[in-house]
N, CA and C atoms as a LAMMPS dump frame, in Angstrom:
ITEM: TIMESTEP
0
ITEM: NUMBER OF ATOMS
606
ITEM: BOX BOUNDS ff ff ff
-5.0000000000000000e+02 5.0000000000000000e+02
-5.0000000000000000e+02 5.0000000000000000e+02
-5.0000000000000000e+02 5.0000000000000000e+02
ITEM: ATOMS id mol type element x y z
1 1 1 N -212.208 -359.887 -432.732
2 1 2 C -211.319 -361.408 -432.342
3 1 3 C -210.091 -360.341 -433.127
4 2 1 N -209.413 -360.459 -432.904
5 2 2 C -207.874 -359.653 -433.169
6 2 3 C -207.058 -360.95 -434.106
7 3 1 N -206.749 -359.76 -435.351
8 3 2 C -206.19 -360.646 -436.366
9 3 3 C -204.964 -361.457 -436.009
10 4 1 N -204.919 -362.715 -435.948
11 4 2 C -203.87 -363.622 -436.261
12 4 3 C -203.04 -363.477 -437.409
13 5 1 N -201.713 -363.279 -436.959
14 5 2 C -200.504 -362.577 -437.155
15 5 3 C -199.686 -363.461 -437.547
16 6 1 N -199.348 -363.278 -438.537
17 6 2 C -197.984 -364.317 -439.203
18 6 3 C -196.761 -364.046 -438.434
19 7 1 N -195.944 -365.135 -438.228
20 7 2 C -194.453 -365.461 -437.538
21 7 3 C -193.866 -365.678 -438.165
22 8 1 N -192.419 -365.665 -438.511
23 8 2 C -191.437 -366.469 -439.344
24 8 3 C -190.973 -367.397 -438.603
25 9 1 N -191.269 -367.546 -437.285
26 9 2 C -191.168 -368.919 -436.229
27 9 3 C -192.048 -370.065 -436.456
28 10 1 N -192.971 -369.944 -437.661
29 10 2 C -193.786 -371.028 -437.924
30 10 3 C -193.4 -371.866 -438.156
31 11 1 N -193.787 -373.15 -438.077
32 11 2 C -193.071 -374.062 -438.238
33 11 3 C -192.818 -374.83 -439.988
34 12 1 N -193.744 -374.268 -440.84
35 12 2 C -193.638 -374.468 -441.89
36 12 3 C -192.455 -373.834 -442.624
37 13 1 N -192.291 -372.371 -442.003
38 13 2 C -191.025 -371.59 -442.802
39 13 3 C -190.027 -371.633 -441.975
40 14 1 N -189.79 -372.485 -440.787
41 14 2 C -188.741 -372.792 -440.79
42 14 3 C -188.493 -374.255 -441.002
43 15 1 N -189.081 -375.045 -441.788
44 15 2 C -188.605 -375.901 -441.911
45 15 3 C -188.378 -375.627 -443.493
46 16 1 N -188.694 -375.069 -444.133
47 16 2 C -188.316 -374.484 -445.38
48 16 3 C -186.835 -374.179 -445.912
49 17 1 N -186.218 -373.63 -444.673
50 17 2 C -184.804 -373.355 -445.025
51 17 3 C -184.263 -373.3 -444.033
52 18 1 N -184.511 -374.004 -442.879
53 18 2 C -183.607 -374.897 -441.698
54 18 3 C -183.283 -375.904 -441.74
55 19 1 N -184.162 -377.146 -442.397
56 19 2 C -183.987 -378.193 -442.321
57 19 3 C -183.245 -378.685 -443.583
58 20 1 N -182.683 -377.781 -445.005
59 20 2 C -182.156 -378.114 -445.728
60 20 3 C -181.144 -377.829 -445.224
61 21 1 N -179.65 -378.179 -446.13
62 21 2 C -178.213 -377.79 -446.069
63 21 3 C -177.859 -376.482 -446.28
64 22 1 N -177.621 -376.037 -445.085
65 22 2 C -177.423 -374.333 -445.749
66 22 3 C -176.351 -374.285 -446.808
67 23 1 N -177.253 -373.07 -447.586
68 23 2 C -176.52 -372.854 -448.993
69 23 3 C -177.331 -373.903 -449.786
70 24 1 N -178.211 -374.072 -449.778
71 24 2 C -179.006 -375.212 -450.355
72 24 3 C -179.673 -374.692 -451.654
73 25 1 N -180.212 -373.227 -451.499
74 25 2 C -180.545 -372.687 -452.579
75 25 3 C -180.21 -371.251 -452.889
76 26 1 N -180.707 -370.657 -454.301
77 26 2 C -179.795 -369.978 -454.528
78 26 3 C -180.833 -368.457 -455.353
79 27 1 N -182.327 -369.327 -455.195
80 27 2 C -183.097 -368.416 -455.649
81 27 3 C -184.369 -368.379 -454.275
82 28 1 N -184.581 -367.554 -454.543
83 28 2 C -185.861 -367.229 -453.612
84 28 3 C -186.736 -366.847 -454.495
85 29 1 N -188.362 -367.017 -453.843
86 29 2 C -189.141 -366.595 -454.265
87 29 3 C -190.24 -366.062 -452.924
88 30 1 N -190.208 -364.736 -452.661
89 30 2 C -190.992 -363.934 -451.547
90 30 3 C -192.244 -363.337 -452.149
91 31 1 N -193.358 -363.975 -451.42
92 31 2 C -194.643 -363.417 -451.619
93 31 3 C -195.965 -363.974 -451.497
94 32 1 N -196.783 -363.724 -452.184
95 32 2 C -198.298 -364.486 -451.856
96 32 3 C -198.604 -365.495 -452.737
97 33 1 N -199.612 -366.004 -452.383
98 33 2 C -199.895 -367.817 -453.401
99 33 3 C -199.577 -367.551 -454.655
100 34 1 N -199.578 -366.396 -455.398
101 34 2 C -198.889 -366.501 -456.466
102 34 3 C -197.741 -367.153 -457.105
103 35 1 N -197.483 -367.187 -455.843
104 35 2 C -195.832 -368.176 -455.973
105 35 3 C -196.127 -369.664 -455.607
106 36 1 N -196.712 -369.402 -454.399
107 36 2 C -197.187 -370.13 -453.489
108 36 3 C -197.508 -371.634 -453.985
109 37 1 N -198.635 -371.732 -455.097
110 37 2 C -199.764 -372.302 -455.823
111 37 3 C -198.497 -372.55 -456.853
112 38 1 N -197.286 -372.461 -457.369
113 38 2 C -196.365 -373.403 -457.845
114 38 3 C -195.892 -374.31 -456.884
115 39 1 N -195.701 -374.572 -455.89
116 39 2 C -195.705 -375.283 -455.195
117 39 3 C -197.269 -376.639 -455.092
118 40 1 N -198.263 -376.168 -455.071
119 40 2 C -199.615 -377.004 -455.458
120 40 3 C -199.615 -377.62 -456.821
121 41 1 N -198.757 -376.828 -457.449
122 41 2 C -199.008 -377.357 -458.661
123 41 3 C -197.913 -378.584 -459.303
124 42 1 N -196.94 -377.699 -458.871
125 42 2 C -195.688 -379.262 -459.217
126 42 3 C -195.683 -380.202 -458.34
127 43 1 N -196.319 -380.754 -457.483
128 43 2 C -197.243 -381.745 -456.905
129 43 3 C -198.554 -382.608 -457.716
130 44 1 N -198.911 -381.724 -458.571
131 44 2 C -199.946 -382.507 -458.953
132 44 3 C -199.86 -381.868 -460.65
133 45 1 N -198.997 -381.4 -461.382
134 45 2 C -199.212 -381.231 -462.835
135 45 3 C -197.996 -381.572 -463.269
136 46 1 N -197.618 -382.555 -464.109
137 46 2 C -196.275 -382.388 -464.624
138 46 3 C -195.168 -381.336 -465.538
139 47 1 N -196.638 -380.314 -465.678
140 47 2 C -195.932 -379.014 -466.025
141 47 3 C -195.11 -378.874 -465.493
142 48 1 N -195.007 -378.404 -464.257
143 48 2 C -194.459 -377.608 -463.627
144 48 3 C -193.922 -378.315 -462.599
145 49 1 N -192.108 -377.952 -462.99
146 49 2 C -190.856 -378.795 -462.409
147 49 3 C -190.384 -378.233 -461.388
148 50 1 N -190.201 -378.979 -460.397
149 50 2 C -189.548 -378.788 -459.23
150 50 3 C -187.875 -378.274 -459.789
151 51 1 N -187.712 -376.93 -459.192
152 51 2 C -186.074 -376.754 -459.027
153 51 3 C -185.929 -376.75 -457.858
154 52 1 N -184.446 -377.835 -457.675
155 52 2 C -184.251 -378.297 -456.391
156 52 3 C -183.339 -377.007 -455.811
157 53 1 N -182.769 -375.819 -456.56
158 53 2 C -182.151 -374.718 -456.194
159 53 3 C -183.061 -373.53 -455.297
160 54 1 N -184.436 -373.606 -455.957
161 54 2 C -185.159 -372.696 -455.924
162 54 3 C -185.956 -372.674 -454.481
163 55 1 N -186.115 -372.002 -453.758
164 55 2 C -186.724 -371.662 -452.417
165 55 3 C -188.143 -370.607 -452.401
166 56 1 N -189.151 -371.682 -452.289
167 56 2 C -190.293 -370.954 -452.845
168 56 3 C -191.278 -370.661 -451.135
169 57 1 N -191.291 -369.57 -450.7
170 57 2 C -192.082 -368.71 -449.542
171 57 3 C -193.18 -368.353 -450.064
172 58 1 N -193.759 -368.419 -451.07
173 58 2 C -194.8 -367.89 -451.52
174 58 3 C -195.965 -368.271 -450.862
175 59 1 N -196.739 -367.418 -450.376
176 59 2 C -198.152 -367.932 -449.605
177 59 3 C -197.753 -368.111 -448.233
178 60 1 N -196.522 -368.027 -447.527
179 60 2 C -196.493 -368.524 -446.348
180 60 3 C -196.358 -367.262 -445.292
181 61 1 N -196.061 -365.957 -445.943
182 61 2 C -195.628 -364.609 -444.872
183 61 3 C -196.887 -363.855 -445.198
184 62 1 N -198.047 -364.114 -445.942
185 62 2 C -199.202 -362.823 -445.565
186 62 3 C -198.515 -361.96 -446.038
187 63 1 N -197.705 -361.994 -447.315
188 63 2 C -197.369 -361.351 -448.172
189 63 3 C -198.486 -360.512 -449.187
190 64 1 N -199.922 -360.739 -448.911
191 64 2 C -200.656 -359.728 -449.75
192 64 3 C -200.765 -358.451 -448.925
193 65 1 N -200.245 -358.399 -447.84
194 65 2 C -200.408 -356.769 -447.123
195 65 3 C -198.944 -356.475 -446.769
196 66 1 N -198.584 -355.687 -447.418
197 66 2 C -196.592 -355.44 -447.103
198 66 3 C -196.029 -355.402 -445.642
199 67 1 N -197.297 -354.838 -445.078
200 67 2 C -196.568 -354.597 -443.646
201 67 3 C -196.954 -355.851 -442.614
202 68 1 N -197.424 -356.921 -443.295
203 68 2 C -196.726 -358.353 -442.713
204 68 3 C -195.811 -358.487 -442.802
205 69 1 N -194.972 -358.205 -444.35
206 69 2 C -193.963 -358.894 -444.453
207 69 3 C -192.312 -357.951 -443.42
208 70 1 N -192.964 -356.76 -443.76
209 70 2 C -191.864 -355.53 -442.729
210 70 3 C -192.367 -356.38 -441.354
211 71 1 N -193.41 -356.926 -440.668
212 71 2 C -193.571 -357.524 -439.473
213 71 3 C -192.154 -358.643 -439.142
214 72 1 N -192.41 -359.61 -440.207
215 72 2 C -191.654 -360.49 -440.305
216 72 3 C -190.405 -360.052 -439.971
217 73 1 N -190.052 -359.593 -440.93
218 73 2 C -188.228 -358.783 -441.094
219 73 3 C -188.023 -358.435 -439.569
220 74 1 N -188.765 -357.707 -438.925
221 74 2 C -188.648 -356.977 -437.774
222 74 3 C -188.496 -357.611 -436.841
223 75 1 N -189.419 -359.131 -436.95
224 75 2 C -188.399 -360 -436.258
225 75 3 C -187.691 -361.067 -436.157
226 76 1 N -187.079 -360.446 -437.543
227 76 2 C -185.526 -361.22 -437.797
228 76 3 C -186 -362.34 -438.627
229 77 1 N -186.813 -362.666 -439.639
230 77 2 C -186.964 -363.251 -440.525
231 77 3 C -185.766 -363.559 -441.689
232 78 1 N -185.402 -362.099 -442.18
233 78 2 C -184.215 -362.07 -442.845
234 78 3 C -182.87 -362.232 -442.25
235 79 1 N -183.096 -362.597 -441.121
236 79 2 C -181.409 -362.628 -440.479
237 79 3 C -181.224 -364.072 -440.313
238 80 1 N -183.141 -364.669 -440.183
239 80 2 C -182.575 -366.381 -440.168
240 80 3 C -182.351 -366.947 -441.566
241 81 1 N -182.786 -365.981 -442.535
242 81 2 C -183.042 -366.732 -443.667
243 81 3 C -180.987 -366.807 -444.361
244 82 1 N -181.029 -365.673 -444.183
245 82 2 C -179.502 -365.631 -443.714
246 82 3 C -178.655 -366.579 -443.706
247 83 1 N -178.985 -366.51 -442.522
248 83 2 C -177.807 -367.697 -441.593
249 83 3 C -177.767 -368.881 -442.089
250 84 1 N -179.145 -369.493 -442.573
251 84 2 C -179.464 -370.761 -443.544
252 84 3 C -178.931 -371.006 -444.82
253 85 1 N -179.544 -369.611 -445.21
254 85 2 C -179.679 -369.662 -446.932
255 85 3 C -178.745 -368.588 -447.477
256 86 1 N -177.104 -368.706 -447.243
257 86 2 C -176.549 -367.651 -447.497
258 86 3 C -176.379 -367.242 -448.984
259 87 1 N -176.716 -368.095 -449.601
260 87 2 C -176.129 -368.186 -451.063
261 87 3 C -176.758 -367.725 -452.288
262 88 1 N -178.419 -366.682 -451.742
263 88 2 C -179.22 -366.724 -452.497
264 88 3 C -178.531 -365.822 -453.375
265 89 1 N -178.922 -365.856 -454.653
266 89 2 C -178.364 -364.605 -455.902
267 89 3 C -179.734 -364.158 -456.558
268 90 1 N -180.735 -364.639 -456.341
269 90 2 C -182.036 -363.728 -457.486
270 90 3 C -183.325 -364.039 -456.018
271 91 1 N -183.79 -363.016 -455.887
272 91 2 C -184.694 -363.127 -454.834
273 91 3 C -186.03 -362.447 -455.6
274 92 1 N -186.93 -363.006 -456.11
275 92 2 C -188.244 -362.475 -456.72
276 92 3 C -188.931 -361.959 -455.628
277 93 1 N -189.84 -360.892 -455.825
278 93 2 C -190.941 -360.129 -454.524
279 93 3 C -192.328 -359.978 -455.265
280 94 1 N -193.01 -360.602 -454.973
281 94 2 C -194.695 -360.539 -455.163
282 94 3 C -195.26 -360.062 -453.975
283 95 1 N -195.775 -359.041 -453.357
284 95 2 C -196.511 -358.973 -452.618
285 95 3 C -197.091 -357.439 -452.414
286 96 1 N -198.061 -357.011 -452.127
287 96 2 C -198.848 -355.747 -451.27
288 96 3 C -200.266 -355.868 -452.681
289 97 1 N -200.437 -357.061 -452.992
290 97 2 C -201.808 -356.711 -453.982
291 97 3 C -203.143 -356.551 -452.934
292 98 1 N -202.984 -357.006 -451.921
293 98 2 C -204.544 -356.878 -450.597
294 98 3 C -204.101 -355.309 -450.411
295 99 1 N -203.127 -354.722 -450.341
296 99 2 C -203.219 -353.021 -449.807
297 99 3 C -203.787 -352.324 -451.094
298 100 1 N -204.242 -353.057 -452.192
299 100 2 C -204.432 -351.956 -453.235
300 100 3 C -206.228 -351.671 -452.982
301 101 1 N -206.181 -350.366 -453.244
302 101 2 C -207.817 -350.156 -453.072
303 101 3 C -208.285 -349.801 -453.897
304 102 1 N -209.292 -348.917 -454.439
305 102 2 C -210.02 -348.492 -455.587
306 102 3 C -209.098 -347.323 -456.1
307 103 1 N -208.651 -346.415 -454.654
308 103 2 C -207.81 -345.255 -455.103
309 103 3 C -206.074 -345.643 -455.369
310 104 1 N -205.574 -346.704 -455.486
311 104 2 C -204.7 -347.095 -455.59
312 104 3 C -203.644 -348.125 -454.549
313 105 1 N -202.073 -347.571 -454.836
314 105 2 C -201.769 -347.971 -453.728
315 105 3 C -201.012 -347.211 -452.539
316 106 1 N -201.399 -346.981 -451.435
317 106 2 C -201.084 -345.549 -450.928
318 106 3 C -199.456 -345.394 -450.674
319 107 1 N -199.265 -344.107 -450.552
320 107 2 C -197.818 -343.857 -450.235
321 107 3 C -197.24 -344.511 -449.038
322 108 1 N -197.938 -344.676 -447.751
323 108 2 C -197.622 -345.254 -447.016
324 108 3 C -196.877 -346.84 -447.357
325 109 1 N -197.454 -347.46 -448.024
326 109 2 C -197.802 -349.076 -448.217
327 109 3 C -196.549 -348.802 -449.117
328 110 1 N -196.331 -347.98 -449.95
329 110 2 C -195.14 -347.932 -451.013
330 110 3 C -193.849 -348.229 -450.435
331 111 1 N -193.801 -347.357 -449.223
332 111 2 C -192.578 -346.503 -448.818
333 111 3 C -192.539 -347.979 -447.749
334 112 1 N -193.263 -348.452 -447.281
335 112 2 C -192.988 -349.89 -446.254
336 112 3 C -192.809 -350.804 -447.477
337 113 1 N -192.779 -350.798 -448.683
338 113 2 C -192.271 -351.782 -450.24
339 113 3 C -190.774 -351.708 -450.353
340 114 1 N -190.626 -350.234 -450.419
341 114 2 C -189.362 -349.732 -450.48
342 114 3 C -188.259 -350.219 -449.425
343 115 1 N -188.811 -349.549 -447.969
344 115 2 C -187.764 -350.603 -446.821
345 115 3 C -187.716 -351.771 -447.144
346 116 1 N -188.351 -352.62 -447.267
347 116 2 C -188.5 -354.222 -447.472
348 116 3 C -187.283 -354.358 -448.442
349 117 1 N -187.225 -353.964 -449.253
350 117 2 C -186.338 -354 -450.709
351 117 3 C -184.711 -353.613 -450.21
352 118 1 N -184.879 -352.582 -449.345
353 118 2 C -183.832 -351.897 -448.829
354 118 3 C -183.305 -353.054 -447.534
355 119 1 N -184.093 -353.753 -446.847
356 119 2 C -183.551 -354.25 -445.689
357 119 3 C -182.991 -355.846 -447.044
358 120 1 N -183.524 -356.572 -448.117
359 120 2 C -183.189 -357.508 -448.784
360 120 3 C -181.213 -357.123 -449.309
361 121 1 N -181.538 -355.772 -449.614
362 121 2 C -180.307 -355.589 -450.168
363 121 3 C -179.284 -355.517 -449.343
364 122 1 N -179.73 -354.747 -447.766
365 122 2 C -178.433 -354.697 -446.59
366 122 3 C -178.034 -355.811 -446.452
367 123 1 N -179.003 -357.423 -446.048
368 123 2 C -178.668 -358.831 -446.251
369 123 3 C -177.869 -359.351 -447.189
370 124 1 N -178.979 -358.959 -448.535
371 124 2 C -177.98 -359.926 -449.273
372 124 3 C -177.39 -359.123 -450.354
373 125 1 N -176.457 -358.498 -450.133
374 125 2 C -175.995 -357.17 -451.296
375 125 3 C -175.306 -357.904 -452.928
376 126 1 N -175.171 -359.015 -452.735
377 126 2 C -174.799 -359.355 -453.868
378 126 3 C -175.971 -360.176 -454.62
379 127 1 N -176.653 -360.166 -454.155
380 127 2 C -178.017 -360.688 -454.851
381 127 3 C -178.859 -359.942 -455.761
382 128 1 N -179.676 -360.418 -457.003
383 128 2 C -180.385 -359.575 -457.63
384 128 3 C -182.083 -359.333 -456.805
385 129 1 N -182.381 -358.324 -456.92
386 129 2 C -183.625 -358.283 -456.623
387 129 3 C -184.588 -357.715 -457.341
388 130 1 N -186.06 -358.687 -457.314
389 130 2 C -186.602 -358.932 -459.037
390 130 3 C -188.152 -358.161 -458.044
391 131 1 N -188.503 -357.253 -458.354
392 131 2 C -190.021 -356.639 -457.944
393 131 3 C -191.05 -357.305 -459.387
394 132 1 N -191.737 -358.077 -458.996
395 132 2 C -192.992 -358.484 -460.304
396 132 3 C -194.21 -357.815 -459.834
397 133 1 N -194.721 -357.82 -461.431
398 133 2 C -195.606 -356.53 -461.224
399 133 3 C -197.093 -357.038 -460.762
400 134 1 N -197.601 -355.911 -460.162
401 134 2 C -199.245 -356.715 -459.7
402 134 3 C -199.801 -356.747 -460.902
403 135 1 N -200.908 -357.397 -460.803
404 135 2 C -201.705 -358.531 -461.575
405 135 3 C -202.749 -357.499 -461.998
406 136 1 N -203.713 -357.931 -462.623
407 136 2 C -205.169 -357.012 -463.103
408 136 3 C -206.041 -357.979 -462.341
409 137 1 N -206.081 -357.594 -460.626
410 137 2 C -206.902 -358.345 -459.716
411 137 3 C -208.081 -357.405 -459.161
412 138 1 N -208.531 -358.004 -458.332
413 138 2 C -209.612 -357.562 -457.235
414 138 3 C -210.977 -356.642 -458.01
415 139 1 N -210.902 -356.957 -459.513
416 139 2 C -211.828 -355.821 -460.103
417 139 3 C -211.617 -354.446 -459.91
418 140 1 N -210.057 -354.013 -460.237
419 140 2 C -209.892 -352.561 -460.078
420 140 3 C -209.836 -352.307 -461.701
421 141 1 N -209.524 -351.115 -461.809
422 141 2 C -209.474 -350.061 -462.94
423 141 3 C -208.348 -350.558 -463.65
424 142 1 N -207.954 -350.685 -464.996
425 142 2 C -206.711 -351.07 -465.14
426 142 3 C -205.449 -350.03 -464.938
427 143 1 N -206.19 -348.988 -465.213
428 143 2 C -205.611 -347.286 -464.592
429 143 3 C -205.167 -347.546 -462.941
430 144 1 N -205.462 -347.948 -462.304
431 144 2 C -205.601 -348.168 -460.754
432 144 3 C -204.218 -349.243 -460.716
433 145 1 N -204.124 -349.957 -461.659
434 145 2 C -203.164 -351.439 -461.412
435 145 3 C -201.928 -350.54 -462.074
436 146 1 N -202.278 -350.091 -463.197
437 146 2 C -200.928 -348.892 -464.248
438 146 3 C -200.153 -348.328 -462.865
439 147 1 N -201.066 -347.725 -462.243
440 147 2 C -200.554 -346.567 -461.422
441 147 3 C -199.47 -347.264 -459.855
442 148 1 N -200.39 -348.478 -459.586
443 148 2 C -199.647 -348.98 -458.856
444 148 3 C -198.48 -349.61 -459.339
445 149 1 N -198.086 -350.219 -460.053
446 149 2 C -197.476 -350.748 -460.935
447 149 3 C -196.036 -349.822 -460.91
448 150 1 N -196.57 -348.476 -461.644
449 150 2 C -195.54 -347.058 -461.691
450 150 3 C -194.624 -346.627 -460.346
451 151 1 N -195.828 -346.815 -459.332
452 151 2 C -194.808 -347.053 -457.739
453 151 3 C -193.81 -347.981 -457.896
454 152 1 N -194.304 -349.285 -458.179
455 152 2 C -193.074 -350.273 -457.614
456 152 3 C -191.919 -349.632 -459.207
457 153 1 N -192.323 -350.067 -459.895
458 153 2 C -191.036 -349.49 -460.945
459 153 3 C -190.248 -348.127 -460.295
460 154 1 N -190.83 -347.244 -459.604
461 154 2 C -189.86 -346.2 -459.068
462 154 3 C -189.377 -346.883 -457.901
463 155 1 N -189.703 -347.321 -457.244
464 155 2 C -188.843 -348.288 -455.54
465 155 3 C -187.667 -348.765 -456.549
466 156 1 N -187.82 -349.486 -457.884
467 156 2 C -186.795 -350.391 -458.404
468 156 3 C -185.269 -349.671 -458.806
469 157 1 N -186.023 -348.383 -459.51
470 157 2 C -185.293 -346.855 -460.171
471 157 3 C -184.482 -346.23 -459.233
472 158 1 N -185.155 -346.361 -458.274
473 158 2 C -184.3 -345.938 -456.764
474 158 3 C -183.549 -346.826 -455.567
475 159 1 N -183.452 -347.698 -456.457
476 159 2 C -182.4 -349.012 -455.427
477 159 3 C -180.972 -349.663 -455.9
478 160 1 N -180.946 -348.841 -456.947
479 160 2 C -179.576 -349.185 -457.77
480 160 3 C -179.658 -350.374 -458.946
481 161 1 N -178.6 -350.647 -459.1
482 161 2 C -178.927 -351.285 -460.735
483 161 3 C -178.979 -353.374 -460.139
484 162 1 N -178.763 -353.372 -458.803
485 162 2 C -179.206 -354.58 -458.526
486 162 3 C -180.796 -354.914 -458.076
487 163 1 N -181.621 -354.063 -458.108
488 163 2 C -182.703 -353.983 -457.93
489 163 3 C -183.578 -353.753 -459.653
490 164 1 N -184.691 -355.125 -459.749
491 164 2 C -185.124 -354.478 -460.756
492 164 3 C -186.445 -354.659 -461.026
493 165 1 N -187.555 -354.244 -461.596
494 165 2 C -188.971 -354.639 -462.322
495 165 3 C -189.191 -355.361 -463.348
496 166 1 N -189.895 -356.479 -462.687
497 166 2 C -190.367 -357.13 -463.771
498 166 3 C -191.637 -357.082 -464.407
499 167 1 N -192.302 -356.79 -465.401
500 167 2 C -193.543 -356.692 -465.551
501 167 3 C -193.957 -357.954 -466.284
502 168 1 N -195.094 -357.978 -465.696
503 168 2 C -195.957 -359.703 -466.427
504 168 3 C -196.912 -359.045 -467.423
505 169 1 N -196.32 -359.408 -468.688
506 169 2 C -196.553 -358.706 -470.106
507 169 3 C -197.469 -360.148 -470.854
508 170 1 N -198.1 -361.077 -470.267
509 170 2 C -198.941 -361.603 -470.925
510 170 3 C -200.758 -361.442 -470.747
511 171 1 N -201.425 -361.049 -471.626
512 171 2 C -202.822 -360.894 -472.344
513 171 3 C -203.327 -361.323 -470.598
514 172 1 N -204.17 -360.765 -469.23
515 172 2 C -204.846 -361.006 -468.574
516 172 3 C -205.798 -361.287 -468.566
517 173 1 N -206.676 -360.862 -469.649
518 173 2 C -207.975 -361.008 -469.795
519 173 3 C -208.602 -362.543 -469.339
520 174 1 N -207.745 -363.88 -469.642
521 174 2 C -208.365 -364.957 -469.249
522 174 3 C -207.519 -365.668 -468.237
523 175 1 N -207.026 -365.423 -467.798
524 175 2 C -206.224 -365.469 -466.917
525 175 3 C -206.84 -365.549 -465.151
526 176 1 N -207.965 -364.592 -464.843
527 176 2 C -207.621 -364.784 -463.531
528 176 3 C -209.076 -365.437 -463.399
529 177 1 N -209.214 -365.979 -462.357
530 177 2 C -210.689 -366.684 -461.986
531 177 3 C -211.719 -365.83 -462.036
532 178 1 N -213.062 -366.149 -461.45
533 178 2 C -213.871 -365.47 -461.37
534 178 3 C -214.031 -364.515 -459.95
535 179 1 N -213.239 -365.157 -459.299
536 179 2 C -212.93 -364.349 -457.84
537 179 3 C -212.142 -362.854 -457.887
538 180 1 N -211.323 -363.159 -459.212
539 180 2 C -211.01 -361.533 -459.381
540 180 3 C -209.703 -361.622 -458.735
541 181 1 N -209.242 -362.687 -457.932
542 181 2 C -208.188 -362.588 -457.24
543 181 3 C -206.88 -363.674 -457.619
544 182 1 N -207.581 -365.101 -457.478
545 182 2 C -206.477 -365.97 -458.088
546 182 3 C -206.549 -366.461 -459.826
547 183 1 N -205.333 -366.942 -460.026
548 183 2 C -205.835 -367.459 -461.422
549 183 3 C -205.778 -368.173 -461.972
550 184 1 N -206.731 -368.611 -462.765
551 184 2 C -207.209 -369.842 -463.315
552 184 3 C -205.53 -371.34 -463.801
553 185 1 N -206.151 -371.978 -464.021
554 185 2 C -204.923 -373.228 -464.101
555 185 3 C -204.132 -372.645 -465.415
556 186 1 N -204.503 -372.238 -466.445
557 186 2 C -204.23 -371.52 -467.479
558 186 3 C -203.399 -370.718 -467.136
559 187 1 N -203.885 -370.032 -466.532
560 187 2 C -203.235 -368.514 -466.064
561 187 3 C -202.19 -368.379 -465.206
562 188 1 N -201.663 -369.839 -464.39
563 188 2 C -201.056 -370.11 -463.632
564 188 3 C -199.854 -370.463 -464.143
565 189 1 N -200.125 -371.821 -465.393
566 189 2 C -199.164 -371.955 -466.553
567 189 3 C -198.061 -370.594 -467.321
568 190 1 N -199.113 -370.125 -467.537
569 190 2 C -198.541 -368.938 -467.986
570 190 3 C -197.761 -367.788 -467.08
571 191 1 N -198.077 -367.73 -466.257
572 191 2 C -197.056 -366.915 -464.985
573 191 3 C -196.144 -367.89 -464.418
574 192 1 N -196.162 -369.301 -464.465
575 192 2 C -194.985 -370.114 -464.206
576 192 3 C -193.897 -370.13 -465.187
577 193 1 N -194.591 -370.032 -466.624
578 193 2 C -193.325 -370.175 -467.858
579 193 3 C -192.903 -368.713 -467.914
580 194 1 N -193.617 -367.491 -467.284
581 194 2 C -193.1 -366.133 -467.165
582 194 3 C -192.024 -366.127 -466.447
583 195 1 N -192.295 -366.51 -465.057
584 195 2 C -190.86 -366.232 -464.351
585 195 3 C -190.384 -367.166 -464.746
586 196 1 N -190.398 -368.561 -465.093
587 196 2 C -189.217 -369.574 -465.157
588 196 3 C -188.345 -368.964 -466.773
589 197 1 N -189.001 -368.421 -467.536
590 197 2 C -188.02 -367.957 -468.511
591 197 3 C -187.246 -366.627 -467.648
592 198 1 N -187.499 -365.918 -467.22
593 198 2 C -186.61 -364.627 -466.323
594 198 3 C -185.604 -365.171 -465.441
595 199 1 N -186.118 -366.264 -464.883
596 199 2 C -185.084 -367.321 -464.176
597 199 3 C -183.869 -367.868 -465.186
598 200 1 N -184.287 -368.206 -466.278
599 200 2 C -183.38 -369.066 -467.091
600 200 3 C -182.578 -367.818 -467.664
601 201 1 N -182.81 -366.642 -467.913
602 201 2 C -182.155 -365.797 -469.197
603 201 3 C -181.758 -364.909 -467.72
604 202 1 N -181.276 -365.24 -466.544
605 202 2 C -180.231 -364.337 -465.601
606 202 3 C -179.134 -364.996 -465.384
């Protein structure tokens, strides 16, 4: 059976940034369910506050694989986003965790990640691009994750002052669930606090 590929014309994505007033958002979260689950918790846990200026596209892009995000960009996803939400000033990225293997993040995937960052800079030249670090997930060694994060840090350092690398500094021993993929409820609270604190200080 062929893999079902994500597409930016998906109804959910369209509703996210087309049915709202143009220019409503100035912050965007682009990435995996590590961002996407914030929406779930906001609806169920008063600890998580909704930010009306924040566009959360986490969990909708197939972003566990960077090639999925690149494919969406090739199909016009970012151009559509720019057309309907041109006022984004901060864009957070959390993607590619599904590309890490026991040998780390491949050079090819790192290059694709870099091209995505370049595309964002080209279309949103006034925005800050924030690359968030990989978590200690999937049962990989600390060394593998550290090396993958070095690659992300290198992408940020080569991309100009508008791009930065944001390392999640909390102790990760108790925040990843037994499946070694998703965060625990407490983990999501710590991750939410970390992202929110960074937003507040920019």
